[in-house]
N, C-alpha and C positions, 0 to 999 in steps of 0.2 A: 757792104751789105750790113744792115742792121740787126745785131742779135740781142737777143732777151735773154735774162736769166731770172728764174724765179725759185726761190728756196736759198737763202743766204746763212745757214748753219755752219756747223764747223767744217765740214768740207765744201760747202757750197760757197761759201764766203772766199776761201783760199782760191778756188777754181775761178770764181768771177774775177777777182784780183789779177790772176795771171791773164785773162783775157783783156781787161782794161790796159794793162802793162805792155802787152803785145800788140796794141794799137787797134783792137777791134772798138767800135762803135756800140757800146754795151748799154741796153736798158735793164733795170734792176727792179725787182718787188719783193717783198717780204713782209711778214705781219710784226716784225721787231724793227722800230725805226731806228735804232743804233746801228743794227747791221746795214741798214740801206745807207746811212750817214756814213759809214766806213768806206762804201764804195763810191758814192758821191764826190768823198774828198779825194780821190785818186781819179776822178775823171768820168765816171759812169752818170748816167741820167736816172732818175727814180721816177716809176710810175705806181700809181696808187693800187692797180687792180691787174690780175693776169689779162683780162681783156683789153686793157687799154696797150698792154705789150702785144698782145697778138694782133692788134691792130696796126702796128707800125713794124713788126720784127718780121725778117726773112727766115730767120733760123732762133728757136726758143730751146733754150736749155732749163732742165728741171733737177733739183736737188733736194728731195724731200723726204720726209720720215717715214712714211708707211704707205700701203694702197689706199687707204681711206682718204688721206691728206691729197695725194695726186689725184685721185677720181674727183674729188672737190674741185682743185684747182682746174682741171680741165674741162669737168661737165656742169659746174657749179652757175649759178645765175650771172656772175661776173667772170665767168672762167674762160678759158682760152677758146674752146669750141664755140662760145656766143660769138668771137670776133674773128677768127682765124681765117686768113685769107688762101685761096687756092695757091698752092706751089710752097706754102710754109713747110720748112722741115723742123721737126719736134724730135730732140734729144733728151731721152730721159736717162739720168745718172743715179736715180733711186734705187734702193734694192725692195723690190716689191714681187707679190706672187705673178708666176708666168702667166696665169690666165687673165689677170688683170692687165698687164701689157697688151696680150693679144687683142683683148676685147676693146682697148683704148685706141689700138692702132686701126683696128676697123673702123671705129668712128670716126678717126681723123680722115681716113680714106673717102669717107662719104661726104667730106666737106672739102675735099681735092687737096688734103694735106697728106703729109707721110710721117712717119715716126718710127724711130730707133728706140729699143731700149738698150742701155749701154751702162750697166751698174759698173763699180770700179773698185779696185782693190790697191792697197797701199798706204791707206790711212792719211793722217793730218800732213804728215811729212811729205808723203808721194804727192799729195796735191799742193802744196806749198812750191814743190820744187818741179811740178811737172813730170811726176815719172810714176805716174799711176799705170796700173794694168786695167785695160779697159775691154769688156767682154760685150760685145755687139751682137745683138738679135734684128734682123729685119731685111730689107732688101739690098743687093750688094751697091746698086746705084745710088741708093741713099747714104750709104757709107762712104762712098767717094764723095758727095756733096759735103759730108760732115768731115773731110779730111783736115781742113784748116783749123777747126775747132778741137778736134780730137788729137792733132799732133802737139798741139801747144799745151795739152793736159796730161798726155800719158806719153810713156815710152814703150809700151806694147799695147797694140791695138789688134784684137784678135775676133774677126767674123765667125761667131758660133755656130750661126744657122738662121731660121727663120724667126719671125716674131716671139717673143717669149723665152728663145734659147738662151739668150744673154742672162736672164734673171734666172733660169734654172742652172745655169753654171754658177752663176754668184752664190746661189743657196747651198749647192753642194759644196763649193769651197768653203762657205762659212759655217756648214755644217761641221767640216774638219777643222776648222779654227777653233770653234766651241770645243770640240772633243779633246784636241791639242792642248788648251789652255787648262781645261781642268785638269789633265793628265800631268802637266807641267807643275801645277800647284801642288798636286798630290805627291809627285816625287820630290820636290823641292822640301816640302815639309817633312817628310820621311828622312831625307839625307840630313837635315837641320837635326832632329831629334836624335840621329845617330852620330851627332858631333862633326860632320863635315863642314869644311870651311866654304862660305858661299861663293869666294872667289874660285876657288877651285873647282866646284861644282858647275860655274859658269864656263870655265877654260876647257874643262873635259868634257862635259856633255856637249858644249858647242860645236866640238869636234868629233864628236863621236854619234853610235848608230841612235841615241836617243834624242839627236836634235831634232828642232822644228823651228817654224818661223815664230811660234809663240813663245817658245823658251827664249830663243835668240833676241827677240825684240821686247820682251816682257820681264825677263829675269832680273837683269842688271839695272836697266833705266827705271823699272817700275817697282819690281817686288823688293829687291835689296835695298833700294833707296827709300822705300815706304812712301813712294810717290805714287798716289792713284788718281790723279787729277785728269784733265784733258787727254784723250785717247779715244779708243773704239767703246764707247760707252755698252755697259751692261745691259741696258734697255735695248739697244740695237741688237747686241748680239742674241738676245732672247727673242727679239722679234724674228730674226732670220732662222733661229733653231725653229720657231714655233711655226713657219711657213715650211720648212725642211719636214718637220715630223707630220705636218698636216698632208703635204703632198704625198708622202710615203705611206699614210693611211689611206689615202684614196687609191694608191697603186697596189695595195697590200705588200709592200715593202717593209720587213721589220728594221727598226733603227735601236738595235739594243743599247749602244753607246750613245747614241743622239738623244734618246729619251732621257738617259740618265744625267747627260751634261745638260739638257734643258731644265731638269728638276732643280740642279745644283744653281744655275743661273736664276731660277725663279725664287730660291731662298736668298740669294745675294739681293734681289729687288725688294723682297719683302724685310730684309734687314736696312732699307735705306740706300743700298749701294747702286741704284740705277743710273746715275749719271757718272758714276765712277768708270774708270777703264777696266776692261774685262780681267786685267790682272789681280782685280781686288778679289775675287773668288777664292784667293789663298787665304783669306781672312775667316772663312768658314772652316778650313783645315787648321788654322793657327789656334782658331778659339777650340775645336774639338782636341786638339793635341797639346793644349796648353803652353803654346811656344811662339815665338816670333821670328820669323825668317828676314833677318835683316843683317847687314856686313857689319855692323857694330853691336850685334847680340850675341 
């Protein structure tokens, strides 16, 4: 089986690398030449356009930044749909709006192909180790066909429901992540101003009722270390919150905490933190409280 992978960003590059190392015959495409070179150096083959991949691959994976890019990669002049063959299975690991996934799945069906929305959770470490949680929307028979790829990339694969439901689940999950991250930053800043030792906060909160993934994953390794480099970018978290807020408005569901979290991430973006890890939102609280929440402070 020839497999394609389009989108070699922070997550896609690691996922594609795992597939190559597992023995998949992989064709790759990305707008960044260096990303493609990293994959060809370990055995993948490069193709210039999504259409070229579609003309050869039996299964095509996508890991793209937003709904607009995904739509262009599939429906553009050199997109997948211009050359996709009947029977091809498309697996979208991107985080996009559920209605976009539903629309693209229907377009795929008109061409004799099928599609799964399969957003992931677990970050770059989960992608590197093949321990992602994968939330799948689509037909059960397509999920079975995708099994060899998904099992190489994820430790937990959950069929949520029909097309779009995987994306809906991811947005609900990331809505909570964004809220929890802001809450953790707020609490840590207060604790530091109260004179609490960062290590004590990490140990006690991590084992108590205030624990969350955001706290456990971000407090020591990012915030206390003053390291806000590669991770889950503020820009991506903001995008997911925007999608969740938009869905909620359309459904007349109030998001009191979600809207506040989105505004805080919007301020972080305005301050130039868009490419930094989501834990960098603590800088907003540190600035306001005139303190620095670090182990050596």
